[in-house]
LOVEX-30997 format. One record per residue: residue number from 1; residue in three letters; chain; x negated, y negated, z negated of N, C-alpha, C in turn. Coordinates in Angstrom, 2 decimals, decimal comma, m for minus. Example, Ala and Ser with C-alpha at 12.3 -4.5 7.8 and 13.67 -1.06 7.14 Angstrom:
# residues 2
seq|type|mol|nc1|nc2|nc3|cac1|cac2|cac3|cc1|cc2|cc3
1|ALA|A|m13,19|5,69|m7,80|m12,30|4,50|m7,80|m13,20|3,30|m7,80 .
2|SER|A|m12,85|2,25|m7,08|m13,67|1,06|m7,14|m12,90|m0,03|m7,87 .
# end
This chain:
# residues 49
seq|type|mol|nc1|nc2|nc3|cac1|cac2|cac3|cc1|cc2|cc3
1|UNK|A|17,05|3,25|1,13|17,03|2,99|m0,18|17,01|1,45|m0,49 .
2|UNK|A|17,40|1,07|m1,40|17,55|m0,45|m1,67|16,12|m0,80|m2,20 .
3|UNK|A|16,01|m2,15|m2,23|14,73|m2,78|m2,73|14,55|m2,47|m4,15 .
4|UNK|A|15,55|m2,62|m4,92|15,49|m2,45|m6,34|15,25|m1,01|m6,68 .
5|UNK|A|15,91|m0,18|m5,96|15,72|1,27|m6,23|14,35|1,74|m5,93 .
6|UNK|A|13,64|1,20|m4,91|12,34|1,47|m4,76|11,42|0,99|m5,88 .
7|UNK|A|11,75|m0,25|m6,11|10,87|m0,95|m7,28|10,94|0,02|m8,45 .
8|UNK|A|12,26|0,30|m8,87|12,27|1,24|m10,26|11,66|2,66|m10,02 .
9|UNK|A|11,70|3,18|m8,71|10,92|4,46|m8,59|9,34|4,28|m8,69 .
10|UNK|A|8,87|3,07|m8,06|7,57|2,83|m8,17|7,10|2,58|m9,57 .
11|UNK|A|7,80|1,88|m10,36|7,61|1,70|m11,81|7,46|2,89|m12,53 .
12|UNK|A|8,43|3,87|m12,40|8,44|5,15|m12,99|7,12|5,96|m12,60 .
13|UNK|A|6,85|5,94|m11,39|5,62|6,67|m10,96|4,24|6,16|m11,41 .
14|UNK|A|4,32|4,81|m11,60|3,13|4,18|m12,19|2,95|4,67|m13,73 .
15|UNK|A|4,02|4,67|m14,42|4,04|5,01|m15,84|3,71|6,35|m16,16 .
16|UNK|A|4,30|7,29|m15,27|4,12|8,74|m15,56|2,98|9,48|m14,91 .
17|UNK|A|2,60|8,87|m13,78|1,42|9,50|m13,00|0,31|8,76|m12,98 .
18|UNK|A|0,33|7,37|m13,33|m0,89|6,66|m13,24|m1,47|5,96|m11,98 .
19|UNK|A|m0,44|6,14|m10,98|m0,79|5,49|m9,63|m0,84|4,05|m9,69 .
20|UNK|A|m1,53|3,42|m8,95|m1,54|1,97|m9,05|m0,41|1,40|m8,05 .
21|UNK|A|0,06|0,39|m8,27|1,18|m0,25|m7,43|0,73|m0,52|m6,14 .
22|UNK|A|m0,33|m0,85|m5,77|m0,71|m1,30|m4,52|m0,79|m0,09|m3,47 .
23|UNK|A|m1,23|1,04|m4,12|m1,21|2,22|m3,27|0,29|2,69|m2,82 .
24|UNK|A|1,15|2,58|m3,82|2,51|3,03|m3,79|3,25|2,02|m2,75 .
25|UNK|A|2,84|0,72|m2,76|3,41|m0,24|m1,99|3,35|0,02|m0,45 .
26|UNK|A|2,27|0,68|m0,15|1,86|0,81|1,36|2,66|2,29|1,79 .
27|UNK|A|3,04|3,03|0,86|3,67|4,27|1,26|5,06|4,13|2,03 .
28|UNK|A|5,52|5,07|2,64|6,87|5,10|3,27|7,90|5,26|2,17 .
29|UNK|A|9,09|5,02|2,37|10,14|5,26|1,43|10,21|6,80|1,11 .
30|UNK|A|10,13|7,56|2,16|10,11|9,10|2,03|9,07|9,54|1,15 .
31|UNK|A|7,74|9,02|1,34|6,66|9,32|0,48|6,96|9,00|m1,05 .
32|UNK|A|7,44|7,96|m1,16|7,78|7,32|m2,64|8,94|8,29|m3,21 .
33|UNK|A|9,79|8,55|m2,46|10,91|9,30|m2,86|10,62|10,66|m3,30 .
34|UNK|A|9,70|11,31|m2,43|9,11|12,55|m2,72|8,38|12,75|m3,98 .
35|UNK|A|7,34|11,80|m4,13|6,64|11,63|m5,40|7,48|11,50|m6,68 .
36|UNK|A|8,49|10,56|m6,49|9,37|10,25|m7,57|10,09|11,63|m7,96 .
37|UNK|A|10,72|12,27|m7,08|11,49|13,50|m7,22|10,67|14,47|m8,01 .
38|UNK|A|9,44|14,74|m7,51|8,72|15,80|m8,07|8,19|15,35|m9,64 .
39|UNK|A|7,85|14,05|m9,78|7,55|13,40|m11,01|8,76|13,58|m11,99 .
40|UNK|A|9,92|13,21|m11,53|11,06|13,29|m12,35|11,39|14,73|m12,74 .
41|UNK|A|11,22|15,68|m11,97|11,47|16,95|m12,27|10,61|17,37|m13,31 .
42|UNK|A|9,29|16,99|m13,19|8,40|17,36|m14,21|8,74|16,80|m15,65 .
43|UNK|A|9,23|15,59|m15,60|9,60|14,86|m16,69|10,83|15,57|m17,34 .
44|UNK|A|11,84|16,03|m16,51|13,03|16,65|m17,06|12,56|17,95|m17,74 .
45|UNK|A|11,57|18,65|m17,15|11,29|19,91|m17,80|10,60|19,82|m19,09 .
46|UNK|A|9,84|18,72|m19,24|9,27|18,44|m20,67|10,28|18,11|m21,56 .
47|UNK|A|11,23|17,41|m21,12|12,39|16,93|m22,03|13,12|18,26|m22,64 .
48|UNK|A|13,30|19,31|m21,77|14,08|20,50|m22,11|13,25|21,31|m23,02 .
49|UNK|A|12,02|21,10|m23,19|11,18|21,83|m24,14|11,39|21,64|m25,60 .
# end
């Protein structure tokens, strides 16, 4: 994943889940992507309601 893509994912996770940036910065790309995907799916479900 690109640096900008990771930054955007981290920003989204911070806003939606309340994680702190420092914790997310030390996670692997796979970890960040997994958290982002699950968070985004929850977000989409809220929009559909």
